[in-house]
GUKOLMAR-666613 format. One record per residue (C-alpha): x, y, z. Coordinates in nm, 3 decimals, always signed. Each point is the difference from the previous one (the first is absolute). Layout:
residues N
- X | Y | Z
...
END
This chain:
residues 599
- +7.695 | +6.333 | +9.140
- -0.217 | +0.071 | +0.309
- +0.038 | +0.317 | +0.164
- +0.209 | -0.019 | +0.317
- -0.230 | +0.073 | +0.297
- +0.163 | +0.283 | +0.221
- +0.083 | -0.092 | +0.354
- -0.161 | +0.172 | +0.297
- +0.289 | +0.208 | +0.100
- +0.072 | +0.134 | -0.352
- -0.363 | +0.117 | -0.017
- +0.036 | +0.177 | +0.333
- +0.345 | +0.148 | -0.087
- -0.160 | +0.116 | -0.334
- -0.289 | +0.175 | +0.197
- +0.214 | +0.153 | +0.235
- +0.237 | +0.141 | -0.282
- -0.304 | +0.147 | -0.160
- -0.117 | +0.162 | +0.310
- +0.356 | +0.156 | +0.037
- -0.003 | +0.130 | -0.361
- -0.345 | +0.159 | +0.025
- +0.126 | +0.170 | +0.313
- -0.237 | -0.154 | +0.233
- +0.225 | -0.184 | +0.222
- +0.201 | +0.184 | +0.249
- +0.241 | -0.009 | +0.278
- -0.259 | -0.019 | +0.280
- -0.185 | -0.293 | -0.212
- +0.322 | -0.197 | -0.036
- +0.079 | +0.039 | +0.384
- -0.326 | -0.132 | +0.101
- +0.039 | -0.289 | -0.246
- +0.332 | -0.090 | +0.152
- -0.154 | +0.034 | +0.352
- -0.272 | -0.239 | -0.074
- +0.251 | -0.255 | -0.167
- +0.319 | +0.043 | +0.204
- -0.113 | +0.125 | +0.356
- +0.275 | +0.184 | +0.200
- +0.296 | -0.080 | -0.263
- -0.118 | +0.285 | -0.219
- +0.187 | +0.265 | +0.204
- +0.319 | -0.006 | -0.242
- -0.215 | -0.034 | -0.294
- -0.182 | +0.338 | +0.070
- +0.332 | +0.176 | +0.035
- +0.115 | -0.126 | -0.352
- -0.312 | +0.080 | -0.147
- +0.029 | +0.371 | +0.105
- +0.347 | +0.008 | -0.150
- -0.100 | -0.183 | -0.306
- -0.096 | +0.323 | -0.143
- +0.372 | +0.108 | -0.008
- +0.155 | -0.325 | -0.125
- -0.089 | -0.289 | -0.230
- +0.252 | -0.205 | +0.180
- -0.227 | +0.017 | +0.303
- -0.246 | -0.197 | -0.173
- +0.274 | -0.289 | -0.032
- +0.076 | +0.045 | +0.369
- -0.361 | -0.057 | +0.109
- -0.004 | -0.321 | -0.191
- +0.346 | -0.109 | +0.131
- -0.139 | +0.073 | +0.376
- -0.309 | -0.210 | -0.063
- +0.233 | -0.279 | -0.133
- +0.242 | +0.049 | +0.308
- -0.291 | -0.057 | +0.229
- -0.135 | -0.299 | -0.177
- -0.327 | +0.178 | -0.073
- -0.042 | -0.103 | -0.370
- -0.055 | -0.334 | -0.131
- -0.051 | -0.216 | -0.326
- -0.331 | -0.172 | +0.098
- -0.323 | +0.203 | -0.086
- -0.214 | -0.078 | +0.277
- -0.030 | +0.151 | +0.356
- +0.216 | +0.255 | +0.163
- +0.278 | -0.079 | -0.263
- -0.262 | +0.121 | -0.283
- -0.045 | +0.333 | +0.205
- +0.352 | +0.053 | +0.049
- +0.092 | -0.061 | -0.357
- -0.280 | +0.243 | -0.090
- +0.142 | +0.259 | +0.245
- +0.335 | -0.055 | -0.152
- -0.101 | +0.070 | -0.345
- -0.233 | +0.301 | +0.103
- +0.250 | +0.189 | +0.190
- +0.253 | -0.070 | -0.315
- -0.241 | +0.121 | -0.248
- -0.103 | +0.309 | +0.216
- +0.372 | +0.097 | +0.051
- +0.040 | -0.034 | -0.371
- -0.284 | +0.242 | -0.061
- +0.133 | +0.252 | +0.262
- +0.343 | -0.010 | -0.144
- -0.128 | +0.081 | -0.362
- -0.200 | +0.286 | +0.148
- +0.280 | +0.144 | +0.244
- +0.145 | +0.339 | -0.072
- +0.371 | -0.146 | +0.009
- -0.052 | -0.293 | -0.242
- -0.317 | +0.090 | -0.233
- +0.124 | -0.148 | -0.297
- -0.307 | -0.217 | -0.021
- -0.231 | +0.291 | +0.029
- +0.181 | +0.200 | -0.242
- -0.009 | -0.265 | -0.266
- -0.363 | -0.054 | +0.068
- -0.072 | +0.362 | -0.080
- +0.236 | +0.018 | -0.310
- -0.130 | -0.288 | -0.122
- -0.382 | +0.113 | +0.016
- +0.102 | +0.362 | -0.136
- +0.206 | -0.159 | -0.300
- -0.290 | -0.207 | -0.096
- -0.277 | +0.274 | +0.033
- +0.242 | +0.236 | -0.204
- -0.021 | -0.230 | -0.300
- -0.386 | +0.030 | +0.026
- -0.015 | +0.347 | +0.069
- +0.226 | +0.109 | -0.268
- -0.249 | -0.148 | -0.272
- -0.187 | +0.265 | -0.198
- -0.350 | -0.185 | +0.117
- +0.056 | +0.034 | +0.381
- -0.229 | +0.268 | +0.157
- -0.049 | -0.031 | +0.357
- +0.168 | +0.014 | +0.340
- +0.344 | -0.163 | +0.053
- -0.082 | -0.119 | +0.356
- -0.315 | -0.182 | -0.138
- +0.231 | -0.223 | -0.246
- -0.014 | -0.380 | +0.084
- +0.342 | -0.174 | +0.071
- +0.008 | -0.313 | -0.171
- +0.005 | -0.341 | +0.109
- +0.360 | -0.034 | -0.139
- +0.119 | +0.262 | +0.225
- -0.196 | -0.106 | +0.287
- +0.163 | -0.347 | -0.034
- +0.344 | +0.146 | -0.004
- -0.064 | +0.176 | +0.320
- -0.143 | -0.271 | +0.169
- -0.358 | +0.100 | -0.011
- -0.169 | -0.191 | -0.262
- -0.339 | -0.141 | +0.083
- -0.093 | +0.262 | +0.287
- -0.288 | +0.181 | -0.189
- -0.248 | -0.005 | +0.261
- +0.118 | +0.319 | +0.139
- -0.217 | +0.271 | -0.201
- +0.272 | +0.224 | -0.129
- +0.305 | -0.252 | +0.043
- +0.084 | -0.005 | -0.382
- -0.018 | +0.357 | -0.036
- +0.310 | +0.215 | -0.017
- -0.099 | +0.244 | +0.250
- -0.048 | -0.274 | +0.260
- +0.384 | -0.093 | -0.056
- +0.113 | +0.356 | +0.016
- -0.191 | +0.068 | +0.334
- +0.087 | -0.292 | +0.161
- +0.390 | -0.031 | -0.092
- +0.069 | +0.356 | -0.128
- +0.145 | +0.136 | +0.311
- +0.257 | -0.274 | -0.034
- +0.108 | +0.055 | -0.331
- +0.290 | +0.232 | +0.026
- +0.139 | -0.056 | -0.356
- -0.246 | +0.013 | -0.308
- +0.035 | +0.011 | -0.373
- -0.286 | +0.223 | -0.179
- -0.084 | +0.038 | -0.348
- -0.137 | +0.327 | -0.134
- -0.366 | -0.129 | +0.045
- +0.039 | -0.001 | +0.352
- +0.142 | +0.359 | +0.013
- -0.358 | +0.118 | +0.096
- -0.183 | +0.154 | +0.307
- -0.165 | -0.328 | +0.072
- +0.327 | -0.182 | +0.055
- +0.068 | +0.245 | +0.285
- -0.313 | -0.121 | +0.153
- +0.080 | -0.345 | -0.053
- +0.343 | +0.033 | +0.141
- -0.104 | +0.245 | +0.272
- +0.151 | -0.217 | +0.293
- +0.331 | -0.060 | -0.196
- +0.339 | +0.122 | +0.122
- +0.179 | -0.038 | -0.332
- +0.403 | +0.009 | +0.037
- +0.075 | -0.133 | -0.363
- -0.204 | +0.123 | -0.320
- +0.040 | -0.133 | -0.380
- -0.200 | +0.195 | -0.250
- -0.046 | -0.089 | -0.375
- -0.141 | +0.182 | -0.291
- -0.051 | +0.335 | +0.145
- -0.096 | +0.201 | -0.312
- -0.289 | +0.244 | +0.054
- -0.091 | +0.272 | +0.237
- -0.281 | -0.222 | +0.149
- +0.268 | -0.261 | +0.102
- +0.218 | +0.267 | +0.164
- -0.287 | +0.148 | +0.183
- -0.094 | -0.344 | +0.162
- +0.344 | -0.076 | +0.064
- +0.062 | +0.300 | +0.170
- -0.280 | -0.049 | +0.246
- +0.136 | -0.343 | +0.072
- +0.347 | +0.136 | +0.087
- -0.141 | +0.286 | +0.211
- -0.200 | -0.270 | +0.197
- +0.353 | -0.209 | +0.063
- +0.248 | +0.276 | +0.004
- +0.095 | -0.048 | +0.370
- +0.101 | -0.362 | -0.073
- +0.086 | -0.024 | -0.378
- +0.385 | -0.058 | -0.025
- +0.012 | -0.144 | -0.353
- -0.139 | +0.112 | -0.315
- +0.060 | -0.158 | -0.355
- -0.162 | +0.115 | -0.354
- +0.009 | -0.240 | -0.310
- -0.122 | +0.047 | -0.327
- -0.146 | +0.368 | +0.056
- +0.006 | +0.323 | -0.170
- +0.043 | +0.285 | +0.210
- -0.017 | +0.375 | -0.076
- +0.151 | +0.256 | +0.193
- -0.336 | +0.074 | +0.176
- -0.063 | -0.379 | +0.073
- +0.352 | -0.022 | +0.170
- -0.044 | +0.321 | +0.229
- -0.350 | -0.123 | +0.103
- +0.127 | -0.359 | +0.090
- +0.323 | +0.138 | +0.184
- -0.233 | +0.250 | +0.183
- -0.230 | -0.277 | +0.123
- +0.306 | -0.161 | +0.178
- +0.035 | +0.266 | +0.259
- -0.082 | -0.094 | +0.345
- -0.310 | +0.208 | +0.105
- +0.073 | +0.349 | +0.123
- +0.363 | -0.040 | -0.085
- +0.228 | +0.057 | -0.318
- +0.180 | -0.328 | +0.028
- -0.073 | -0.344 | -0.096
- +0.106 | -0.361 | +0.130
- +0.094 | -0.152 | -0.337
- +0.323 | -0.203 | +0.008
- -0.034 | -0.169 | -0.335
- -0.133 | +0.173 | -0.308
- -0.007 | -0.146 | -0.350
- -0.109 | +0.075 | -0.339
- +0.059 | -0.293 | -0.256
- -0.078 | -0.063 | -0.356
- -0.207 | +0.325 | -0.012
- +0.010 | +0.331 | -0.182
- +0.024 | +0.354 | +0.131
- -0.219 | +0.220 | -0.238
- +0.047 | +0.365 | -0.085
- +0.342 | +0.018 | +0.171
- +0.124 | +0.357 | +0.048
- +0.344 | +0.012 | -0.140
- +0.115 | +0.245 | +0.288
- -0.190 | -0.117 | +0.320
- -0.146 | -0.304 | +0.155
- -0.362 | +0.006 | +0.117
- -0.017 | +0.221 | +0.316
- -0.149 | -0.289 | +0.200
- +0.267 | -0.233 | -0.110
- +0.257 | +0.247 | +0.129
- -0.172 | +0.068 | +0.336
- -0.029 | -0.380 | +0.040
- +0.369 | -0.053 | -0.048
- +0.095 | +0.306 | +0.223
- -0.227 | -0.094 | +0.291
- +0.064 | -0.363 | +0.025
- +0.222 | -0.054 | +0.267
- -0.076 | -0.363 | +0.019
- +0.037 | -0.072 | -0.393
- +0.282 | -0.258 | -0.012
- -0.090 | -0.168 | -0.356
- -0.093 | +0.179 | -0.307
- -0.034 | -0.210 | -0.343
- -0.092 | +0.161 | -0.331
- +0.043 | -0.299 | -0.199
- -0.073 | -0.006 | -0.400
- -0.208 | +0.310 | -0.007
- +0.140 | +0.153 | -0.320
- +0.168 | +0.267 | +0.220
- +0.248 | +0.246 | -0.184
- +0.319 | +0.157 | +0.089
- -0.186 | +0.328 | +0.090
- -0.244 | -0.204 | +0.256
- +0.319 | -0.189 | +0.158
- +0.207 | +0.324 | +0.034
- -0.286 | +0.181 | +0.191
- -0.052 | -0.295 | +0.211
- +0.370 | -0.020 | +0.084
- -0.011 | +0.388 | +0.073
- -0.302 | -0.023 | +0.262
- +0.141 | -0.330 | +0.160
- +0.343 | +0.196 | +0.060
- -0.196 | +0.271 | +0.203
- -0.261 | -0.236 | +0.170
- +0.016 | -0.115 | +0.351
- -0.102 | -0.365 | -0.024
- +0.230 | -0.289 | +0.084
- -0.031 | -0.166 | -0.353
- +0.147 | -0.337 | -0.039
- -0.100 | -0.141 | -0.311
- -0.024 | +0.202 | -0.332
- -0.102 | -0.207 | -0.325
- -0.040 | +0.184 | -0.334
- +0.083 | -0.309 | -0.204
- -0.143 | -0.062 | -0.356
- -0.074 | +0.374 | -0.079
- +0.169 | +0.220 | -0.247
- +0.223 | +0.239 | +0.201
- +0.310 | +0.031 | -0.218
- +0.127 | +0.330 | +0.096
- -0.157 | +0.070 | +0.314
- +0.311 | +0.095 | +0.192
- +0.135 | +0.220 | -0.254
- +0.000 | +0.297 | +0.226
- +0.269 | -0.165 | +0.184
- +0.299 | +0.027 | -0.239
- +0.236 | -0.312 | +0.037
- +0.296 | +0.259 | -0.065
- -0.075 | +0.217 | +0.275
- +0.092 | -0.075 | +0.376
- -0.279 | -0.268 | +0.019
- -0.198 | +0.213 | +0.258
- -0.364 | +0.057 | +0.021
- -0.104 | +0.355 | -0.089
- -0.036 | +0.191 | +0.334
- -0.323 | +0.158 | -0.120
- -0.150 | -0.383 | +0.052
- +0.080 | -0.016 | +0.360
- +0.094 | -0.336 | +0.138
- -0.287 | -0.162 | +0.197
- +0.020 | -0.342 | +0.150
- -0.215 | -0.179 | -0.244
- +0.275 | -0.093 | -0.215
- +0.242 | -0.019 | +0.278
- -0.167 | -0.296 | +0.146
- -0.067 | -0.182 | -0.318
- +0.114 | -0.333 | +0.000
- -0.116 | -0.154 | -0.324
- +0.002 | +0.187 | -0.348
- -0.142 | -0.182 | -0.302
- +0.007 | +0.156 | -0.347
- +0.023 | -0.297 | -0.210
- -0.158 | -0.002 | -0.352
- +0.000 | +0.366 | -0.067
- +0.230 | +0.047 | -0.309
- +0.271 | +0.157 | +0.199
- +0.333 | +0.057 | -0.179
- +0.384 | +0.110 | +0.107
- -0.098 | +0.359 | +0.068
- -0.293 | -0.128 | +0.218
- +0.254 | -0.201 | +0.208
- +0.232 | +0.296 | +0.026
- -0.291 | +0.217 | +0.135
- -0.129 | -0.304 | +0.218
- +0.353 | -0.002 | +0.164
- -0.049 | +0.366 | +0.146
- -0.346 | -0.061 | +0.090
- +0.115 | -0.292 | +0.209
- +0.207 | +0.208 | +0.210
- -0.325 | +0.105 | +0.161
- -0.090 | -0.376 | +0.087
- +0.275 | -0.092 | +0.260
- -0.194 | -0.290 | +0.139
- -0.073 | -0.146 | -0.335
- +0.024 | -0.387 | +0.026
- -0.144 | -0.132 | -0.320
- +0.041 | +0.155 | -0.348
- -0.194 | -0.157 | -0.294
- +0.080 | +0.158 | -0.358
- -0.052 | -0.315 | -0.213
- -0.176 | +0.009 | -0.329
- +0.165 | +0.326 | -0.088
- +0.275 | +0.012 | -0.291
- +0.250 | +0.186 | +0.206
- +0.270 | -0.214 | -0.170
- +0.381 | -0.006 | +0.108
- +0.019 | +0.371 | +0.033
- -0.278 | +0.016 | +0.234
- +0.138 | -0.259 | +0.211
- +0.329 | +0.179 | +0.000
- -0.184 | +0.312 | +0.131
- -0.139 | -0.187 | +0.304
- +0.302 | -0.184 | +0.096
- +0.144 | +0.308 | +0.183
- -0.314 | +0.044 | +0.195
- -0.010 | -0.356 | +0.124
- +0.378 | +0.024 | +0.099
- -0.055 | +0.335 | +0.183
- -0.315 | -0.128 | +0.163
- +0.192 | -0.251 | +0.184
- +0.273 | +0.201 | +0.095
- -0.268 | +0.221 | +0.163
- -0.155 | -0.326 | +0.154
- -0.292 | +0.020 | -0.190
- -0.249 | -0.301 | +0.063
- -0.027 | -0.074 | -0.397
- -0.031 | -0.359 | +0.007
- -0.201 | -0.087 | -0.321
- +0.045 | +0.089 | -0.363
- -0.195 | -0.120 | -0.304
- +0.126 | +0.043 | -0.334
- -0.201 | -0.228 | -0.230
- -0.019 | +0.037 | -0.369
- +0.186 | +0.319 | +0.002
- +0.203 | -0.060 | -0.320
- +0.313 | -0.070 | +0.171
- +0.285 | -0.167 | -0.159
- +0.275 | -0.204 | +0.174
- +0.221 | +0.334 | +0.003
- -0.232 | +0.182 | +0.209
- -0.108 | -0.284 | +0.220
- +0.356 | -0.088 | +0.064
- +0.073 | +0.344 | +0.126
- -0.306 | -0.012 | +0.229
- +0.092 | -0.344 | +0.120
- +0.383 | +0.097 | +0.071
- -0.125 | +0.293 | +0.215
- -0.251 | -0.181 | +0.188
- +0.244 | -0.278 | +0.100
- +0.236 | +0.265 | +0.139
- -0.253 | +0.144 | +0.227
- +0.078 | -0.074 | +0.369
- -0.370 | -0.038 | +0.065
- -0.125 | -0.181 | -0.320
- -0.385 | -0.005 | -0.125
- -0.242 | -0.245 | +0.128
- -0.174 | -0.056 | -0.347
- +0.091 | +0.094 | -0.348
- -0.184 | -0.060 | -0.328
- +0.136 | +0.011 | -0.353
- -0.240 | -0.212 | -0.157
- -0.086 | +0.008 | -0.371
- +0.310 | +0.197 | -0.094
- +0.207 | -0.154 | -0.301
- +0.328 | -0.046 | +0.217
- +0.129 | -0.333 | -0.144
- +0.213 | -0.229 | +0.158
- +0.297 | +0.237 | +0.041
- -0.182 | +0.136 | +0.317
- +0.069 | -0.323 | +0.168
- +0.326 | +0.140 | +0.151
- -0.154 | +0.304 | +0.151
- -0.296 | -0.190 | +0.141
- +0.252 | -0.230 | +0.157
- +0.124 | +0.309 | +0.205
- -0.356 | +0.090 | +0.120
- -0.074 | -0.339 | +0.079
- +0.297 | +0.009 | +0.252
- -0.146 | +0.294 | +0.189
- -0.290 | -0.013 | +0.244
- -0.267 | +0.046 | -0.254
- -0.308 | -0.217 | +0.088
- -0.225 | +0.040 | -0.314
- +0.132 | +0.008 | -0.360
- -0.219 | -0.006 | -0.331
- +0.191 | -0.057 | -0.312
- -0.263 | -0.184 | -0.199
- +0.012 | +0.073 | -0.347
- +0.336 | +0.146 | -0.041
- +0.145 | -0.239 | -0.255
- +0.243 | -0.198 | +0.203
- -0.024 | -0.307 | -0.196
- +0.202 | -0.329 | +0.069
- +0.342 | +0.206 | +0.002
- -0.121 | +0.249 | +0.255
- -0.132 | -0.273 | +0.260
- +0.319 | -0.189 | -0.066
- +0.202 | +0.298 | +0.104
- -0.236 | +0.056 | +0.293
- +0.048 | -0.349 | +0.125
- +0.367 | +0.022 | -0.030
- +0.017 | +0.319 | +0.210
- -0.209 | -0.133 | +0.286
- +0.259 | -0.074 | +0.272
- -0.145 | +0.152 | +0.340
- -0.339 | -0.015 | +0.203
- -0.277 | +0.236 | -0.150
- -0.233 | +0.216 | +0.199
- -0.249 | -0.043 | -0.279
- -0.384 | -0.068 | +0.109
- -0.174 | +0.053 | -0.373
- +0.148 | -0.022 | -0.318
- -0.159 | +0.031 | -0.345
- +0.200 | -0.158 | -0.278
- -0.296 | -0.095 | -0.249
- -0.004 | +0.061 | -0.385
- +0.380 | -0.021 | -0.056
- +0.008 | -0.316 | -0.240
- +0.275 | -0.156 | +0.240
- -0.068 | -0.342 | -0.088
- +0.184 | -0.299 | +0.201
- +0.215 | +0.266 | +0.142
- -0.273 | +0.186 | +0.187
- -0.056 | -0.331 | +0.191
- +0.408 | -0.023 | +0.076
- -0.040 | +0.365 | +0.121
- -0.316 | -0.079 | +0.221
- +0.181 | -0.299 | +0.151
- +0.305 | +0.226 | +0.119
- -0.235 | +0.284 | +0.108
- -0.216 | -0.210 | +0.221
- +0.304 | -0.158 | +0.170
- +0.153 | +0.358 | +0.072
- -0.316 | +0.190 | +0.112
- -0.148 | -0.145 | +0.309
- -0.255 | +0.278 | +0.030
- -0.150 | -0.005 | -0.337
- -0.375 | -0.046 | -0.010
- -0.097 | +0.057 | -0.354
- +0.155 | -0.063 | -0.352
- -0.160 | +0.070 | -0.323
- +0.171 | -0.187 | -0.275
- -0.300 | -0.012 | -0.240
- +0.051 | -0.021 | -0.399
- +0.354 | -0.074 | -0.016
- -0.028 | -0.299 | -0.255
- +0.145 | -0.239 | +0.285
- -0.009 | -0.369 | -0.131
- -0.163 | -0.260 | +0.193
- +0.306 | -0.133 | +0.168
- +0.030 | +0.332 | +0.168
- -0.272 | -0.123 | +0.243
- +0.243 | -0.278 | +0.131
- +0.278 | +0.269 | +0.056
- -0.247 | +0.219 | +0.203
- -0.133 | -0.247 | +0.221
- +0.341 | -0.139 | +0.091
- +0.090 | +0.347 | +0.105
- -0.321 | +0.037 | +0.186
- +0.077 | -0.328 | +0.197
- +0.333 | +0.113 | +0.111
- -0.132 | +0.352 | +0.084
- -0.051 | +0.108 | +0.365
- -0.167 | +0.313 | -0.099
- -0.366 | +0.146 | +0.009
- -0.103 | -0.005 | -0.348
- -0.371 | +0.040 | -0.056
- -0.070 | +0.053 | -0.370
- +0.206 | -0.107 | -0.288
- -0.150 | +0.114 | -0.335
- +0.061 | -0.256 | -0.289
- -0.293 | +0.100 | -0.218
- +0.025 | +0.087 | -0.378
- +0.274 | -0.299 | -0.072
- -0.126 | -0.259 | -0.264
- +0.015 | -0.326 | +0.202
- -0.112 | -0.341 | -0.066
- -0.059 | -0.138 | +0.360
- +0.029 | -0.369 | +0.073
- -0.164 | -0.178 | +0.279
- +0.325 | -0.009 | +0.222
- +0.038 | +0.373 | -0.010
- -0.359 | +0.022 | +0.192
- +0.164 | -0.165 | +0.280
- +0.346 | +0.186 | -0.020
- -0.167 | +0.362 | +0.075
- -0.260 | -0.153 | +0.229
- +0.226 | +0.009 | +0.291
- +0.069 | +0.364 | -0.016
- -0.254 | +0.216 | +0.202
- -0.036 | +0.281 | +0.222
- -0.290 | +0.041 | +0.234
- -0.191 | -0.258 | -0.193
- +0.051 | +0.192 | -0.342
- +0.230 | -0.140 | -0.255
- +0.332 | +0.192 | -0.060
- +0.039 | -0.079 | -0.358
- -0.240 | +0.184 | -0.220
- +0.033 | -0.217 | -0.326
- -0.125 | +0.061 | -0.355
- -0.390 | -0.031 | -0.069
- -0.064 | -0.303 | -0.199
- -0.240 | +0.194 | -0.197
- +0.246 | +0.257 | -0.117
- +0.320 | -0.218 | -0.060
- -0.069 | +0.030 | -0.410
- -0.013 | +0.372 | +0.013
- +0.339 | +0.145 | -0.079
- +0.132 | +0.302 | +0.205
- +0.108 | +0.293 | -0.203
- +0.179 | +0.300 | +0.160
- +0.082 | +0.158 | -0.337
- -0.125 | +0.380 | +0.022
END
């Protein structure tokens, strides 16, 4: 097949695009181009070009204005050609300006991160011995960022070129350990980093290079995350010390995370001094996440003690997936549940809104102690203690706190108790207590607890409150449970999101869904995957959707072994929300794979 000959206008537009990407075409040149082509009509265009740096929609307004004044045409001759070229050149240029504006620089951020990620793979090879800035950016990356084929520029394919040209727009970066060197500070000397993600920090060399980069951006950096790192007390203190703004003893970090990493040589009686200073002096700190770091009870208790006496306005504390069982044993549940006066009561925990301690092997005694600690968190809104074997006795210890918190007008709104080895008895006590609250929870999750069909009755009560999100996936409702739930639904529900997946409900699941859809006008998402529903359930569900006047956006039906017929496709095709299908159907590739929810 003969190659299609490009039109004149497409060649000119591509030339303009190439000049823009090279940084050779500027506002003054665009203005002169417009004056030549359009005469005095360019005044409004100049204004929009100047503002194009702030908002991408300005580019669209430029094109719209051109169209409004009938300044563009479909023919590629004479003034119509010039005006079409002018239209496209302005549009391309404004796209470029938007990608490099400080307010919406995601394109430049992606450009730098893509270059750095690729360079990290090469720099990590044992055979690499050279300067990072001299590394070539591959044609694949150049193509992804829209710069393929522009190798006439002597240094255009060098990593250093992209860092120098676009580094000052890159506010959010992710760096491998090979970039934690002094050369990176030079490459990114124009940057004003606000967010930094660092991976695989394991040696003193990495820490030294990172500290220089942190010092260089200490006045602008607000978010710092470590992943897959090995941090000794010396490393931690050095890093935290580098975060202080020059000539001050405070830092501006708002979000600090260490995830899936290890703390080496932990002192059983004290935290690294630099880390303590970081926590105590960070008045801006609002999020502290130490997830999956093999932390023990001593570390967690020392951290809790420091935060009690700190002055930050901490909003989020995440200690999930560690091993901190017994961390609050000094707070004896048999006492009057008051924090020891020797610890003080700062504002760090008083401002706490989210506490995540899931996956820590906590038991009943830990919940007793936690109940005492929660008194120091009067503004707590979200509590997640999932994946801890607290059992029924543990939940019974927590119920009085929940009731007392609401009596004190506490803002507690979300409670997550997934996979806590609860039985129907403990769950029933909890649900009964929650159903009687004057101000019910917004969100509750009891997923992956073996509650059985008997829990249907208490669930009816909680559904009758103003609860908006409920997750009871994998609790063993079965067909009997769904049958009871369907019978008990009588009044309009406030539900917005419900998960009833993995309950082996069969056809009764569809009957319950039909009733639910008719009584929950505000519901947006329903997950009913893996319920062993027969294919005839689809007819019931579609009928309910036709009668519904709600705002359902997503109904997950995956994991049900259905043999589709041609008429089924047309049946579900009519249900869309904003152009996307509402019904998420089982994959044809997975229909023969049975679901097994046995432990």
